C-alpha positions as CSV (number, residue, x, y, z in Angstrom):
1,M,31.7,-11.5,-22.7
2,S,30.7,-10.9,-19.2
3,M,27.5,-9.6,-17.6
4,T,27.3,-6.3,-15.3
5,K,25.8,-6.9,-11.7
6,K,22.4,-5.0,-13.1
7,Q,22.0,-7.7,-16.0
8,L,22.4,-10.8,-13.6
9,E,20.1,-9.7,-11.6
10,A,17.4,-8.6,-14.0
11,Q,18.2,-12.1,-15.1
12,L,17.9,-14.1,-11.9
13,L,14.5,-12.0,-11.4
14,G,13.6,-13.8,-14.6
15,A,14.1,-16.9,-14.0
16,L,12.4,-16.9,-10.7
17,E,9.3,-15.3,-12.6
18,N,9.8,-18.3,-15.0
19,L,9.9,-20.8,-12.1
20,R,6.7,-19.3,-10.4
21,R,4.7,-20.0,-13.4
22,A,5.6,-23.2,-13.6
23,E,5.1,-23.7,-9.7
24,R,1.5,-21.9,-10.4
25,A,0.7,-24.3,-13.6
26,L,1.4,-27.3,-11.4
27,G,-0.9,-25.8,-8.6
28,E,-3.5,-25.8,-10.8
29,V,-3.0,-29.6,-11.9
30,S,-2.9,-30.5,-8.6
31,L,-6.3,-28.5,-7.6
32,N,-7.9,-29.7,-10.7
33,L,-7.2,-33.8,-9.8
34,D,-10.2,-33.1,-6.6
35,S,-12.8,-31.8,-9.4
36,T,-16.1,-32.2,-9.1
37,Y,-18.5,-31.2,-11.9
38,V,-21.4,-28.7,-9.9
39,Q,-24.2,-27.6,-12.9
40,P,-24.2,-24.4,-12.5
41,F,-28.0,-22.2,-11.1
42,S,-29.9,-21.2,-14.1
43,D,-28.9,-18.1,-15.8
44,R,-31.9,-16.8,-17.0
45,L,-31.9,-13.6,-15.1
46,N,-28.8,-11.6,-16.1
47,V,-29.5,-8.5,-14.0
48,P,-26.7,-6.4,-12.0
49,T,-25.0,-7.5,-9.7
50,S,-23.0,-4.2,-8.4
51,E,-24.2,-4.2,-4.8
52,A,-22.2,-7.3,-4.2
53,A,-19.1,-6.5,-6.9
54,S,-18.8,-3.2,-5.0
55,S,-18.7,-4.9,-1.9
56,A,-15.8,-7.6,-3.0
57,V,-13.5,-4.5,-4.7
58,K,-14.0,-2.9,-1.0
59,R,-13.1,-6.1,0.2
60,A,-9.6,-6.5,-2.0
61,Q,-8.4,-2.9,-1.2
62,S,-8.7,-3.4,2.1
63,E,-6.9,-6.7,2.1
64,W,-4.2,-5.1,-0.9
65,A,-3.9,-2.0,2.1
66,K,-2.3,-4.6,4.9
67,K,0.5,-5.2,2.9
68,I,0.4,-8.8,2.7
69,T,3.2,-10.7,1.6
70,E,4.4,-14.3,0.6
71,P,6.1,-15.3,3.8
72,P,9.5,-16.5,3.8
73,P,10.2,-20.8,2.7
74,G,8.7,-22.7,4.8
75,K,6.8,-20.1,6.8
76,P,3.2,-20.0,7.6
77,S,0.8,-16.9,6.4
78,P,-2.5,-16.8,8.6
79,E,-4.0,-13.9,6.4
80,I,-3.3,-16.3,3.4
81,D,-4.5,-19.4,5.1
82,K,-7.9,-17.6,5.8
83,Y,-8.1,-17.4,1.7
84,I,-8.1,-21.0,1.7
85,R,-9.3,-22.8,4.5
86,G,-11.8,-19.5,6.0
87,V,-15.5,-19.7,6.3
88,D,-16.0,-16.3,4.1
89,G,-12.9,-18.2,1.3
90,L,-12.6,-21.6,-0.5
91,G,-13.2,-23.1,2.7
92,W,-10.7,-26.0,2.0
93,S,-9.4,-27.7,5.0
94,S,-6.0,-28.1,3.5
95,A,-4.1,-25.3,1.8
96,D,-1.4,-28.1,0.6
97,A,-2.3,-29.1,-3.3
98,S,0.2,-31.7,-2.5
99,D,-1.8,-33.3,0.3
100,L,-5.7,-32.6,0.2
101,S,-6.1,-35.6,2.2
102,S,-5.0,-33.7,6.1
103,P,-5.6,-30.1,6.9
104,H,-2.2,-28.4,6.6
105,P,-2.2,-24.8,7.1
106,Y,-0.7,-22.5,4.2
107,I,3.3,-22.1,3.8
108,R,5.0,-20.7,1.3
109,D,4.0,-22.4,-2.8
110,S,1.8,-24.8,-0.8
111,F,-1.5,-23.7,-2.6
112,S,-2.2,-21.3,-6.2
113,W,-4.4,-18.8,-4.2
114,C,-5.1,-16.7,-6.5
115,G,-8.9,-17.6,-6.8
116,A,-8.6,-18.3,-3.1
117,F,-8.5,-14.6,-2.3
118,V,-10.8,-13.6,-5.2
119,S,-13.6,-16.0,-3.2
120,W,-12.6,-14.3,-0.1
121,C,-13.7,-10.7,-1.4
122,Y,-16.7,-12.5,-2.5
123,G,-17.5,-14.3,0.5
124,L,-20.2,-12.1,2.2
125,H,-22.2,-12.9,-0.9
126,T,-21.6,-16.4,-2.6
127,T,-22.6,-19.8,-1.4
128,R,-19.7,-22.1,0.4
129,T,-20.4,-24.8,-2.2
130,M,-19.8,-21.9,-5.1
131,R,-16.6,-20.5,-3.7
132,K,-15.3,-24.2,-3.0
133,K,-16.1,-25.9,-6.0
134,T,-15.6,-23.1,-8.8
135,F,-12.9,-20.3,-7.3
136,P,-9.8,-22.4,-7.3
137,S,-9.0,-22.5,-10.4
138,C,-9.0,-21.0,-13.9
139,Y,-10.1,-24.2,-15.1
140,R,-12.9,-24.9,-12.9
141,M,-14.5,-21.4,-13.7
142,Y,-14.3,-22.3,-17.0
143,R,-15.8,-25.5,-16.8
144,D,-18.4,-24.3,-14.7
145,W,-19.0,-20.5,-16.2
146,A,-17.6,-20.1,-19.7
147,G,-21.2,-22.2,-21.1
148,S,-23.4,-19.8,-19.1
149,S,-23.3,-15.8,-19.2
150,R,-21.3,-15.6,-16.9
151,S,-19.1,-15.0,-19.2
152,R,-18.3,-12.1,-20.9
153,G,-16.6,-10.5,-23.8
154,V,-13.1,-8.5,-23.5
155,G,-15.3,-5.1,-24.9
156,D,-17.8,-5.7,-21.5
157,I,-15.6,-5.7,-18.5
158,K,-16.6,-3.8,-15.9
159,Q,-15.8,-3.1,-12.0
160,G,-16.2,-6.7,-9.8
161,D,-15.5,-8.9,-13.0
162,I,-13.5,-11.7,-12.8
163,L,-10.4,-12.5,-15.1
164,T,-8.5,-15.2,-15.9
165,V,-5.5,-14.4,-17.8
166,W,-2.4,-15.8,-19.2
167,T,1.0,-15.0,-17.6
168,T,2.8,-15.6,-21.1
169,T,2.8,-14.7,-24.3
170,T,3.9,-18.1,-26.0
171,K,0.9,-19.2,-28.2
172,S,2.0,-22.9,-27.4
173,I,1.2,-22.0,-23.8
174,R,-1.9,-20.3,-24.2
175,S,-3.5,-22.8,-26.5
176,K,-2.8,-25.5,-23.5
177,Y,-4.0,-23.7,-20.7
178,H,-6.4,-22.1,-23.1
179,Y,-9.1,-21.2,-20.0
180,G,-6.1,-18.9,-18.4
181,Q,-2.9,-19.4,-15.6
182,H,-4.2,-16.8,-13.4
183,I,-7.0,-15.0,-11.6
184,A,-7.4,-11.3,-10.6
185,L,-10.5,-8.7,-9.5
186,V,-11.0,-6.0,-11.9
187,I,-11.0,-2.7,-9.9
188,T,-11.6,-0.5,-13.1
189,P,-12.3,-1.4,-16.6
190,P,-10.1,-0.5,-19.6
191,D,-8.3,2.4,-19.9
192,D,-7.7,4.3,-23.5
193,E,-4.6,1.8,-23.8
194,G,-6.2,-1.4,-23.1
195,Y,-5.3,-1.5,-19.7
196,V,-7.3,-3.2,-16.6
197,T,-6.5,-2.1,-13.4
198,T,-7.1,-5.4,-10.8
199,I,-6.0,-6.7,-7.6
200,E,-4.8,-9.4,-6.9
201,G,-3.9,-12.3,-5.0
202,N,-0.6,-15.1,-5.4
203,A,1.3,-12.7,-7.6
204,R,3.8,-9.7,-7.8
205,G,3.0,-6.1,-8.6
206,E,2.3,-2.9,-7.0
207,G,1.9,-2.4,-2.7
208,P,0.9,0.2,-1.0
209,K,3.0,3.4,-1.0
210,G,4.5,1.9,-4.4
211,S,6.3,-0.8,-3.0
212,T,6.8,-3.9,-5.0
213,F,6.2,-7.7,-3.7
214,E,4.5,-11.1,-3.9
215,G,1.2,-10.9,-2.3
216,V,-1.7,-9.2,-2.3
217,I,-0.9,-6.7,-5.1
218,T,-2.8,-4.2,-7.8
219,R,-1.5,-4.3,-11.3
220,K,-2.5,-3.4,-14.8
221,R,-3.2,-6.0,-17.1
222,Y,-2.9,-5.6,-21.2
223,I,-6.9,-6.7,-22.4
224,Q,-5.1,-8.8,-25.1
225,N,-3.6,-11.0,-22.4
226,I,-7.3,-11.9,-20.6
227,A,-8.7,-15.3,-21.4
228,Y,-12.5,-15.0,-20.1
229,V,-14.3,-12.6,-18.0
230,Y,-16.9,-13.9,-15.5
231,R,-19.7,-11.9,-13.9
232,L,-21.8,-13.2,-11.2
233,L,-25.4,-13.7,-12.0
234,S,-28.3,-12.7,-9.7
235,E,-29.1,-15.9,-8.6
236,D,-25.2,-16.6,-7.6
237,I,-25.9,-13.8,-4.9
238,V,-26.9,-14.6,-1.2
239,C,-27.5,-11.8,1.0
């Protein structure tokens, strides 16, 4: 049975999204090869960090309003590069996960930058060491934060929290990547239907004026697709 043009386009979009997820997973593997465990600070004080969270959300919203999109294949993006190599971002020397030994600017698909975007949003309030070592991937967040009271439950999600989410419903993949596959920043807590509004980098979703593209976007994440919820503590925050 022949397929309509609309069906073929939908099939192509699905295949491209699956490829994107596979590339993101491979990118995280590359990042984690460089992992060095950093013992978290004491988490005895679990006081509100709402000022830093509010600031991070405002920075995220400001970037979203700029309509930052993925560049064409092989082309650089100074805006995305600053999340990875800038002093307020991860502070890495290379934005090429396949070659971390030499300085490289970001080009499309050279780095899974969802965590880098969130690190930049919190860049005015966190140490460079934390951003460089913990923010790059879901695995690193799990490694450094899951065993502390930075880890919250899906029933306690607030603005400015950091989510790691699954991008698939396949149980075997969720089990393999139990720490999540993608990183997002919470803008509003769950609504009555269980959806959290986020701003994210390195994802496809909604931009300003209803546009849809890959880049810095906003979208709704269902709570059943959330792997972990993290909230920075007072000792993580610097002036």
